[in-house]
C-alpha positions, -999 to 999 in steps of 0.1 A, spaced: -576 -425 -617 -593 -457 -625 -624 -469 -615 -607 -494 -590 -587 -469 -576 -616 -445 -570 -639 -474 -552 -609 -481 -528 -607 -448 -518 -642 -441 -514 -643 -472 -492 -613 -461 -470 -630 -425 -465 -660 -443 -457 -642 -465 -426 -616 -437 -421 -629 -430 -382 -632 -466 -374 -595 -474 -388 -582 -440 -371 -599 -454 -339 -583 -490 -342 -547 -476 -349 -552 -453 -319 -564 -481 -294 -533 -501 -307 -507 -476 -303 -522 -472 -267 -519 -506 -263 -485 -511 -273 -474 -478 -255 -493 -492 -220 -472 -528 -229 -437 -511 -231 -445 -491 -197 -455 -524 -179 -424 -540 -192 -401 -511 -181 -419 -512 -148 -414 -549 -144 -376 -545 -157 -373 -517 -128 -389 -538 -100 -366 -570 -110 -336 -547 -111 -344 -528 -78 -353 -563 -64 -319 -576 -71 -298 -550 -59 -319 -549 -26 -314 -589 -23 -275 -586 -29 -275 -555 -5 -292 -575 23 -271 -607 16 -241 -584 20 -251 -569 53 -262 -604 66 -226 -617 58 -211 -586 74 -234 -590 107 -223 -629 108 -185 -619 103 -185 -596 133 -174 -610 169 -200 -626 188 -196 -614 225 -221 -639 240 -213 -658 272 -204 -690 253 -180 -672 230 -158 -657 258 -150 -691 273 -110 -693 269 -96 -724 254 -72 -741 276 -44 -746 249 -16 -751 274 -37 -772 299 -36 -747 330 -71 -750 341 -69 -785 341 -39 -783 364 -54 -755 384 -88 -775 388 -69 -805 399 -49 -784 427 -83 -769 438 -95 -803 443 -65 -814 461 -68 -784 484 -104 -790 492 -97 -827 500 -69 -817 523 -91 -791 538 -117 -815 543 -94 -841 559 -79 -814 580 -114 -803 594 -127 -838 602 -93 -845 622 -97 -812 639 -135 -824 646 -123 -856 659 -96 -842 682 -123 -817 699 -146 -844 705 -117 -866 720 -107 -837 740 -145 -831 751 -147 -871 761 -116 -869 780 -128 -835 801 -160 -854 810 -144 -890 820 -123 -868 844 
């Protein structure tokens, strides 16, 4: 071996412990970085699946029929409820008129009895 090669070998042998420690730390840092990236990727994937599942569930719940009081109101397609309401108001008006006539007759009869 030449003198230069011998000097290089002696320098490497002299710093071997420090060089091995540096390489070990570098490998460990690389391993930690890969594990961190894997955990981050797994969290993103699980979060995406969770969000997709939640949005599907929300859409399903929104598609179910709503049985609240306001949704049970039947729409009047044929106009039946309007005619029934008009008939009811006419009936109540005629009943009220009949009651006032009956009250007037009873008052008139009472006055004629008092006058006799």
